[in-house]
C-alpha positions as protocol buffer text, in pm:
chain_id: "A"
residue {
  index: 1
  type: MET
  ca { x: 11020 y: 9907 z: 12084 }
}
residue {
  index: 2
  type: LYS
  ca { x: 10756 y: 9663 z: 12054 }
}
residue {
  index: 3
  type: ALA
  ca { x: 10943 y: 9363 z: 12096 }
}
residue {
  index: 4
  type: VAL
  ca { x: 11302 y: 9230 z: 12229 }
}
residue {
  index: 5
  type: ILE
  ca { x: 11474 y: 8916 z: 12105 }
}
residue {
  index: 6
  type: PHE
  ca { x: 11698 y: 8751 z: 12348 }
}
residue {
  index: 7
  type: ASP
  ca { x: 11916 y: 8447 z: 12296 }
}
residue {
  index: 8
  type: VAL
  ca { x: 11945 y: 8212 z: 12569 }
}
residue {
  index: 9
  type: ASP
  ca { x: 12288 y: 8083 z: 12632 }
}
residue {
  index: 10
  type: GLY
  ca { x: 12522 y: 8371 z: 12691 }
}
residue {
  index: 11
  type: VAL
  ca { x: 12243 y: 8649 z: 12732 }
}
residue {
  index: 12
  type: LEU
  ca { x: 11988 y: 8526 z: 12986 }
}
residue {
  index: 13
  type: THR
  ca { x: 12261 y: 8295 z: 13132 }
}
residue {
  index: 14
  type: ASP
  ca { x: 12641 y: 8279 z: 13175 }
}
residue {
  index: 15
  type: GLY
  ca { x: 12712 y: 8042 z: 12882 }
}
residue {
  index: 16
  type: ARG
  ca { x: 12798 y: 7768 z: 13072 }
}
residue {
  index: 17
  type: ILE
  ca { x: 12618 y: 7435 z: 13005 }
}
residue {
  index: 18
  type: TYR
  ca { x: 12642 y: 7188 z: 13304 }
}
residue {
  index: 19
  type: ILE
  ca { x: 12615 y: 6830 z: 13194 }
}
residue {
  index: 20
  type: GLY
  ca { x: 12516 y: 6556 z: 13435 }
}
residue {
  index: 21
  type: GLU
  ca { x: 12635 y: 6172 z: 13413 }
}
residue {
  index: 22
  type: GLN
  ca { x: 12315 y: 6084 z: 13268 }
}
residue {
  index: 23
  type: GLY
  ca { x: 12332 y: 6362 z: 13000 }
}
residue {
  index: 24
  type: GLU
  ca { x: 12125 y: 6605 z: 13143 }
}
residue {
  index: 25
  type: SER
  ca { x: 12205 y: 6963 z: 13120 }
}
residue {
  index: 26
  type: PHE
  ca { x: 12184 y: 7267 z: 13409 }
}
residue {
  index: 27
  type: LYS
  ca { x: 12182 y: 7623 z: 13339 }
}
residue {
  index: 28
  type: ALA
  ca { x: 12153 y: 7914 z: 13571 }
}
residue {
  index: 29
  type: PHE
  ca { x: 11886 y: 8173 z: 13524 }
}
residue {
  index: 30
  type: ASN
  ca { x: 11942 y: 8530 z: 13740 }
}
residue {
  index: 31
  type: THR
  ca { x: 11556 y: 8645 z: 13881 }
}
residue {
  index: 32
  type: LEU
  ca { x: 11706 y: 9012 z: 13832 }
}
residue {
  index: 33
  type: ASP
  ca { x: 11651 y: 8903 z: 13427 }
}
residue {
  index: 34
  type: GLY
  ca { x: 11330 y: 8697 z: 13486 }
}
residue {
  index: 35
  type: HIS
  ca { x: 11177 y: 9022 z: 13662 }
}
residue {
  index: 36
  type: GLY
  ca { x: 11305 y: 9242 z: 13372 }
}
residue {
  index: 37
  type: LEU
  ca { x: 11130 y: 9002 z: 13108 }
}
residue {
  index: 38
  type: LYS
  ca { x: 10812 y: 9023 z: 13294 }
}
residue {
  index: 39
  type: SER
  ca { x: 10833 y: 9434 z: 13343 }
}
residue {
  index: 40
  type: LEU
  ca { x: 10842 y: 9445 z: 12968 }
}
residue {
  index: 41
  type: GLN
  ca { x: 10585 y: 9267 z: 12929 }
}
residue {
  index: 42
  type: HIS
  ca { x: 10377 y: 9451 z: 13179 }
}
residue {
  index: 43
  type: ALA
  ca { x: 10484 y: 9771 z: 12958 }
}
residue {
  index: 44
  type: GLY
  ca { x: 10354 y: 9609 z: 12660 }
}
residue {
  index: 45
  type: ILE
  ca { x: 10692 y: 9532 z: 12528 }
}
residue {
  index: 46
  type: GLU
  ca { x: 10731 y: 9132 z: 12362 }
}
residue {
  index: 47
  type: PRO
  ca { x: 11041 y: 8986 z: 12504 }
}
residue {
  index: 48
  type: ILE
  ca { x: 11062 y: 8706 z: 12242 }
}
residue {
  index: 49
  type: VAL
  ca { x: 11346 y: 8438 z: 12291 }
}
residue {
  index: 50
  type: ILE
  ca { x: 11532 y: 8254 z: 12018 }
}
residue {
  index: 51
  type: THR
  ca { x: 11775 y: 8010 z: 12094 }
}
residue {
  index: 52
  type: GLY
  ca { x: 11978 y: 7752 z: 11921 }
}
residue {
  index: 53
  type: ARG
  ca { x: 11977 y: 7504 z: 12195 }
}
residue {
  index: 54
  type: ASP
  ca { x: 11631 y: 7317 z: 12306 }
}
residue {
  index: 55
  type: ALA
  ca { x: 11655 y: 7222 z: 12672 }
}
residue {
  index: 56
  type: PRO
  ca { x: 11385 y: 7165 z: 12905 }
}
residue {
  index: 57
  type: GLY
  ca { x: 11532 y: 7372 z: 13194 }
}
residue {
  index: 58
  type: VAL
  ca { x: 11504 y: 7689 z: 12959 }
}
residue {
  index: 59
  type: ARG
  ca { x: 11178 y: 7549 z: 12807 }
}
residue {
  index: 60
  type: ARG
  ca { x: 11039 y: 7560 z: 13202 }
}
residue {
  index: 61
  type: ARG
  ca { x: 11175 y: 7888 z: 13296 }
}
residue {
  index: 62
  type: MET
  ca { x: 11018 y: 8067 z: 12941 }
}
residue {
  index: 63
  type: VAL
  ca { x: 10667 y: 7894 z: 13086 }
}
residue {
  index: 64
  type: ASP
  ca { x: 10749 y: 8028 z: 13471 }
}
residue {
  index: 65
  type: LEU
  ca { x: 10806 y: 8366 z: 13308 }
}
residue {
  index: 66
  type: GLY
  ca { x: 10518 y: 8347 z: 13067 }
}
residue {
  index: 67
  type: ILE
  ca { x: 10675 y: 8420 z: 12769 }
}
residue {
  index: 68
  type: ARG
  ca { x: 10465 y: 8349 z: 12498 }
}
residue {
  index: 69
  type: HIS
  ca { x: 10726 y: 8366 z: 12186 }
}
residue {
  index: 70
  type: ALA
  ca { x: 10979 y: 8105 z: 12211 }
}
residue {
  index: 71
  type: LEU
  ca { x: 11168 y: 7954 z: 11966 }
}
residue {
  index: 72
  type: TYR
  ca { x: 11403 y: 7627 z: 12061 }
}
residue {
  index: 73
  type: GLY
  ca { x: 11675 y: 7484 z: 11880 }
}
residue {
  index: 74
  type: ILE
  ca { x: 11694 y: 7698 z: 11598 }
}
residue {
  index: 75
  type: LYS
  ca { x: 11968 y: 7705 z: 11353 }
}
residue {
  index: 76
  type: ASP
  ca { x: 11827 y: 7994 z: 11155 }
}
residue {
  index: 77
  type: LYS
  ca { x: 11779 y: 8278 z: 11373 }
}
residue {
  index: 78
  type: LEU
  ca { x: 11684 y: 8519 z: 11137 }
}
residue {
  index: 79
  type: ALA
  ca { x: 11454 y: 8315 z: 10923 }
}
residue {
  index: 80
  type: ALA
  ca { x: 11288 y: 8224 z: 11301 }
}
residue {
  index: 81
  type: ALA
  ca { x: 11239 y: 8629 z: 11357 }
}
residue {
  index: 82
  type: GLU
  ca { x: 11131 y: 8698 z: 11026 }
}
residue {
  index: 83
  type: GLY
  ca { x: 10836 y: 8489 z: 11055 }
}
residue {
  index: 84
  type: LEU
  ca { x: 10746 y: 8580 z: 11378 }
}
residue {
  index: 85
  type: LEU
  ca { x: 10772 y: 8919 z: 11354 }
}
residue {
  index: 86
  type: ALA
  ca { x: 10578 y: 8915 z: 11025 }
}
residue {
  index: 87
  type: GLU
  ca { x: 10297 y: 8690 z: 11227 }
}
residue {
  index: 88
  type: LEU
  ca { x: 10291 y: 8979 z: 11485 }
}
residue {
  index: 89
  type: GLY
  ca { x: 10329 y: 9298 z: 11233 }
}
residue {
  index: 90
  type: ILE
  ca { x: 10652 y: 9442 z: 11413 }
}
residue {
  index: 91
  type: ALA
  ca { x: 10927 y: 9588 z: 11216 }
}
residue {
  index: 92
  type: TRP
  ca { x: 11277 y: 9557 z: 11234 }
}
residue {
  index: 93
  type: SER
  ca { x: 11281 y: 9911 z: 11307 }
}
residue {
  index: 94
  type: GLU
  ca { x: 11067 y: 9834 z: 11632 }
}
residue {
  index: 95
  type: VAL
  ca { x: 11257 y: 9532 z: 11749 }
}
residue {
  index: 96
  type: ALA
  ca { x: 11569 y: 9559 z: 11985 }
}
residue {
  index: 97
  type: ALA
  ca { x: 11821 y: 9223 z: 12028 }
}
residue {
  index: 98
  type: MET
  ca { x: 12020 y: 9103 z: 12275 }
}
residue {
  index: 99
  type: GLY
  ca { x: 12292 y: 8835 z: 12151 }
}
residue {
  index: 100
  type: ASP
  ca { x: 12666 y: 8708 z: 12221 }
}
residue {
  index: 101
  type: ASP
  ca { x: 12773 y: 8539 z: 11881 }
}
residue {
  index: 102
  type: TRP
  ca { x: 12802 y: 8489 z: 11569 }
}
residue {
  index: 103
  type: PRO
  ca { x: 12440 y: 8327 z: 11551 }
}
residue {
  index: 104
  type: ASP
  ca { x: 12311 y: 8636 z: 11686 }
}
residue {
  index: 105
  type: LEU
  ca { x: 12466 y: 8873 z: 11415 }
}
residue {
  index: 106
  type: PRO
  ca { x: 12193 y: 8862 z: 11157 }
}
residue {
  index: 107
  type: LEU
  ca { x: 11943 y: 8986 z: 11390 }
}
residue {
  index: 108
  type: LEU
  ca { x: 12142 y: 9260 z: 11545 }
}
residue {
  index: 109
  type: LEU
  ca { x: 12245 y: 9414 z: 11220 }
}
residue {
  index: 110
  type: ARG
  ca { x: 11861 y: 9430 z: 11180 }
}
residue {
  index: 111
  type: ALA
  ca { x: 11717 y: 9561 z: 11491 }
}
residue {
  index: 112
  type: GLY
  ca { x: 11640 y: 9914 z: 11571 }
}
residue {
  index: 113
  type: LEU
  ca { x: 11870 y: 9894 z: 11842 }
}
residue {
  index: 114
  type: ALA
  ca { x: 12146 y: 9599 z: 11875 }
}
residue {
  index: 115
  type: ILE
  ca { x: 12262 y: 9499 z: 12266 }
}
residue {
  index: 116
  type: ALA
  ca { x: 12509 y: 9303 z: 12384 }
}
residue {
  index: 117
  type: PRO
  ca { x: 12699 y: 9203 z: 12721 }
}
residue {
  index: 118
  type: PRO
  ca { x: 13044 y: 9280 z: 12787 }
}
residue {
  index: 119
  type: GLY
  ca { x: 13172 y: 8940 z: 12749 }
}
residue {
  index: 120
  type: ALA
  ca { x: 12994 y: 8877 z: 12400 }
}
residue {
  index: 121
  type: HIS
  ca { x: 13222 y: 8795 z: 12076 }
}
residue {
  index: 122
  type: ALA
  ca { x: 13432 y: 9076 z: 11940 }
}
residue {
  index: 123
  type: GLU
  ca { x: 13223 y: 9100 z: 11621 }
}
residue {
  index: 124
  type: VAL
  ca { x: 12886 y: 9115 z: 11833 }
}
residue {
  index: 125
  type: LEU
  ca { x: 13069 y: 9403 z: 12059 }
}
residue {
  index: 126
  type: ALA
  ca { x: 13143 y: 9588 z: 11745 }
}
residue {
  index: 127
  type: VAL
  ca { x: 12798 y: 9610 z: 11585 }
}
residue {
  index: 128
  type: ALA
  ca { x: 12657 y: 9648 z: 11948 }
}
residue {
  index: 129
  type: GLN
  ca { x: 12449 y: 10011 z: 12002 }
}
residue {
  index: 130
  type: HIS
  ca { x: 12475 y: 9933 z: 12371 }
}
residue {
  index: 131
  type: VAL
  ca { x: 12707 y: 9702 z: 12552 }
}
residue {
  index: 132
  type: THR
  ca { x: 12547 y: 9618 z: 12928 }
}
residue {
  index: 133
  type: ARG
  ca { x: 12773 y: 9673 z: 13233 }
}
residue {
  index: 134
  type: ALA
  ca { x: 12649 y: 9376 z: 13398 }
}
residue {
  index: 135
  type: ALA
  ca { x: 12750 y: 9017 z: 13278 }
}
residue {
  index: 136
  type: ALA
  ca { x: 12524 y: 8768 z: 13099 }
}
residue {
  index: 137
  type: GLY
  ca { x: 12347 y: 8548 z: 13340 }
}
residue {
  index: 138
  type: TYR
  ca { x: 12418 y: 8828 z: 13629 }
}
residue {
  index: 139
  type: GLY
  ca { x: 12167 y: 9048 z: 13498 }
}
residue {
  index: 140
  type: ALA
  ca { x: 12291 y: 9215 z: 13192 }
}
residue {
  index: 141
  type: ALA
  ca { x: 11888 y: 9137 z: 13028 }
}
residue {
  index: 142
  type: ARG
  ca { x: 11766 y: 9320 z: 13324 }
}
residue {
  index: 143
  type: GLU
  ca { x: 11974 y: 9601 z: 13269 }
}
residue {
  index: 144
  type: ALA
  ca { x: 11881 y: 9606 z: 12912 }
}
residue {
  index: 145
  type: CYS
  ca { x: 11496 y: 9582 z: 12996 }
}
residue {
  index: 146
  type: ASP
  ca { x: 11545 y: 9849 z: 13206 }
}
residue {
  index: 147
  type: LEU
  ca { x: 11699 y: 10109 z: 12949 }
}
residue {
  index: 148
  type: LEU
  ca { x: 11395 y: 9959 z: 12711 }
}
residue {
  index: 149
  type: LEU
  ca { x: 11152 y: 10051 z: 12988 }
}
residue {
  index: 150
  type: VAL
  ca { x: 11321 y: 10401 z: 13024 }
}
residue {
  index: 151
  type: ALA
  ca { x: 11304 y: 10510 z: 12684 }
}
residue {
  index: 152
  type: ALA
  ca { x: 10948 y: 10402 z: 12642 }
}
residue {
  index: 153
  type: GLY
  ca { x: 10846 y: 10598 z: 12909 }
}
residue {
  index: 154
  type: GLN
  ca { x: 10710 y: 10329 z: 13140 }
}
residue {
  index: 155
  type: TYR
  ca { x: 11006 y: 10262 z: 13387 }
}
residue {
  index: 156
  type: GLY
  ca { x: 10834 y: 10485 z: 13670 }
}
residue {
  index: 157
  type: ARG
  ca { x: 10499 y: 10365 z: 13628 }
}
residue {
  index: 158
  type: ILE
  ca { x: 10621 y: 10004 z: 13665 }
}
residue {
  index: 159
  type: PHE
  ca { x: 10864 y: 10058 z: 13942 }
}
residue {
  index: 160
  type: GLU
  ca { x: 10596 y: 10280 z: 14142 }
}
residue {
  index: 161
  type: ALA
  ca { x: 10304 y: 9991 z: 14090 }
}
residue {
  index: 162
  type: HIS
  ca { x: 10585 y: 9737 z: 14256 }
}
residue {
  index: 163
  type: CYS
  ca { x: 10637 y: 9986 z: 14544 }
}
residue {
  index: 164
  type: GLN
  ca { x: 10243 y: 9964 z: 14663 }
}
residue {
  index: 165
  type: THR
  ca { x: 10132 y: 9695 z: 14940 }
}
residue {
  index: 166
  type: LEU
  ca { x: 9897 y: 9445 z: 14823 }
}
residue {
  index: 167
  type: ASP
  ca { x: 9627 y: 9598 z: 15035 }
}
residue {
  index: 168
  type: GLY
  ca { x: 9647 y: 9959 z: 14849 }
}
residue {
  index: 169
  type: LYS
  ca { x: 9831 y: 10145 z: 15149 }
}
């Protein structure tokens, strides 16, 4: 795979949105998932985030992770993905996608590999070629990243690099 498209709510988070009395929203992200996204980057696999909502916290998290391709407030995820993939020169057969609900179906149906967390909607689970054991927001994305790293033959190299100390010993 050359790229992986991730949804946010229900994939990178548990799908719950906390709203404060001033209207601000909060989401919780799992650090395991974040490390998985960074590991994809180290392996030369482009993580892409396409989300139907736009929230400052999500933007901040994507910046912190160094995600270069994140699209926010997207109503037509397929059109957005097709434009970005054309720009990057990546075919659908070279893409994995991870989603949990109807807006993700057009991506999952075209991707070379469709992945869903176990709490995804029934129609998404029906088209997913891989359903993670971990729940959304609790390491599901990391599990998908690890699977893709193993398939790419990159898992061992990235793991070994993390086992080294900073002084090279």
